[in-house]
N, C-alpha and C positions, 0 to 999 in steps of 0.2 A: 826527620823522614826525608829520604833521598830524593833525587831529581827523578828517577824512573817512577818510584812509588807515587809521587804528585802526580805525574803526568797520567799516570793509569785512572787515577781517581777523578781526574778533570775529564777523561774520555767517557768515563762511566757515569757520571754526572750530565755530561752533555750530548754526545752523541749517542751515549745508551739509555737515553731516558726513555720511558714508554710515550708512545704517541699522542697519548692522551695529555701528558703534561708537557710536551715539546710543541703542540699546537691547540689551541684552544677550538672546541668544536661550536657550531652556531646551534643553541639550544631549539630556536624553532625548528631546524630541519632535523635533529636526532630525536626529540621527544614528540611521541604523537599527543593528538589532543585527548584529552580525559573525558570532557562532556562536550556535546554539540546539541543545539537546539534550534530547530527551523520552524519559522512561521510563514505562511504564504497562502495564495489565492490559487484553487484548483478549479480550470475551467473545463467542465465536461462537455464534450462535443460527440456527436454522432452516436447517441446512447440508441440502444436496440434492446426492447424487453417484451418477453413473451410469458404469460403466465397462465395458470388453469388450477381451478381449485373444485374437487370432486364433490357430489353430493354424499351426504351421510349415509345413504343407501348403498354407495359405491357406484352408482351411475357417475360417467366422466363427464366432468364440467369443459365448457367451451375453451379451446386454446385461444388467448386474447394478445394480440399484439397492441400494446399500449400506445405506440406512436400512430400506428395506422388505423387502430378501431376507434382509439379514445383522443387522438390528437394531443396525447402527453408529450410534453415540451422535450426536445432532444438535447437541449444546451440548458447548462447551469453552472453559476460560479459559487464556489464555496470556501469557507477556510479551511486549511489543512495543516496539521501540527505532525513533525517528525523529529527524530533525532535518536542519540544514544548514548549510554555511558560506558566508557572503556576503562575495566579495572587491570588490565595489563596490555602490552603491545600486542598480542594476539588473542585477546578475549573481551569481548563486549556484549552488551545488551543493546538491543534495537528497538525502538517503540513508534508507534503512530497512531493517528486518529483523524478521522474526518466523518462527516456526515452530509447525505444531502437528500432532498426530496424534489421531485418532478410531479406535475398534475398537468390536467388538460381536461377538455370537455367536448363532446360532439353528439350529435343526432346519429344515432346507430342504425347501420341498414341490415341488421340481421338480429334475430334472437339470441341471448347471451346467459348462459346459465353460469352462475358464480355462488358454489357452495349451495346455502339454501333458497338462494333468490333468482328468479328469472327477470331480466330485462328485455321487456318486448320491443320489436321493430319500431323505429320512430320514436323511441324514448330519447330524451337528453340527458346522456349519462356524463358524469365527472369521474375519472379516475385519476387514482395517485400512487406513487411507489416511492417509499421512505427506505434508504439503505444507511445503516450505521456500521462503521467498521473500527473495531480497535485491534491493534497487533502488538505483540509482544514476542521477541525471538532473542536467541542467543546465537552469536555468530564466533565462529573458530577462524581467526585469520590464520591459515596454515602457511602462506607466504607474505611477508611483510618487510618492505624496504622504504627507503626516502622516497622512492618513484611509484611503487606498485605495492598494492594491497588486494589479496585475494583471499576471499573467505567463504565457508559453508554456513549455511543459517537454518536453523530449527526452531519451531517455536509454534504458536497457536494464533491464530487468525480469528477473533470473535465477531461474528456478522448477524446482523438484525437486518430482516426485511419485513417491511409491513405494507401490504397492497390493500386498497380500499376502491370499492364502486359504489357510486350512490346517484339517483336521479337528481336533478337539479332542485327539484322542489323536495327534497329528503323523503319522499315517499316510500322508496325502497333503496336500503342500503345494506352493505354487506362487507367485512374488513376481515383479513386473514394477516397472521404475523408467525414468522418463525425465526428463532434465535438459536444458534450453534455454536461451539469453539470448533474451528476446523483446524486440524493441523497444518504446516508448512513447512516445506523444505526449498531452499534456494541457494543461489550463489550470488556473491557480491565482489564488485572491482572497483577501486578507485586507482585511477591512474594520473599521476602528475606530469602534465605536458610541459609545466614550469613551475617555477615558484608560486606564482600567482594565480594559475589555471589548472584545474582539475576535471576529469571527466569521469563521472560515476555510472554505474550500470547495475542493475539487480533484476534478477528473475527468479519467480517463485512458482512451482505449481505441483499439484498433486492430484490422485484420483484419490476421492473420499468416500467411505463406506463404513457409516456410522450405524451398526447393525441392520434394521429394516427400516430405520427413521429417514436417513438421508443418504443418498447415493449420487454419486456424479463426479465431476472435475472441474478444476479451475485453473486459470494461469494468470499471472500479475507481472508485468514487465515494464521496468521503468529505465529511463535513460536521462541525464542530467548533465549539462557543464557548469563549473562554480568558479565565480572569481573572487580572490580573497586578496583585495587590495592592501588592507592593514592587518595587523597582527589576530585580532579575536573577531573580526567581523569578515561576513561573506555573503554574496548574491548568486542566486542560481535560478537557471532556466532548464525545463525538461519535460518530457513527454511521459504519459502512463497509458498503457493498453492492458484492459481487465477483460476476461471471458469466464462466465460461470454457467454451468449446465447441470441441473440437480433434480432429482426426484423427492418428493417430500411425503412421507407418510406418518406425520405426528397429529395428536389430536386435535390441535389448532389449525392444522393446514394439511390436506391431502391433496397434490397434484404435482405441478409441475412450474419450474423456475428457470427461465433461460435469461441471463443479464449480460450485456457486453457494452463497453463504452471506449471511447478514445479522449484523453484529456491532456490539458497542457497547465504546467505547475510554473509560477514564479514565486521565489520566496527571498526572504533576508534571514539569516542565521548568525549567531554567536558560538564562539569556541574557546574553550578554556583546557 
């Protein structure tokens, strides 16, 4: 082999080598996380809920502000679970779950009709509202780099509400429950301020019309910042604003439900 050929081969093996061979990439920067699980405390603040339950004969029930009429607590702290499983850089499954119950009692200053029962003026009435939420959604990350991920989300939000009114002695009591899978559409953003700090934003909103049973709209918006000091562990702080306005016409509950709250979330998570 002559000198020219030897020099040409050296150039091809050295200067002509692919970048992937010439320079080793940082695997933590190049490979997105496959599985993320967050567990935290969700502090609900400034809750505002209005309900009504019509009588079986079709007469309208009383519109009740749980916070003003029955002194139901506006603040409560509950555990919250969320995360995702990513099966390739542009596709993942998101999930979350939390449940809360708020209650209170008050001597009412007006007559309240709630489905089959009438609560008289000056009665001591206890009210409660329980909400359980499961969410499962698919996210398509249409734009995904080391710095920024943008994705569309579509899935279902399975929501259960249970409202109960009863006199403190238990002589008069009435409970109503509604459970429905609500479709969701949304947008997700994950922006890396630096290697260790990320900003995450999610918004989900939809007008819902499930036949004649449930009609209304909801909006769920979350913003968080995460600190990722080590490879597989992160810490996050965020805020969540939710509103729901619904008309319900089911056998178990015919009436209206308006629910809104602002909340704050602190969590620790693992990433693999």
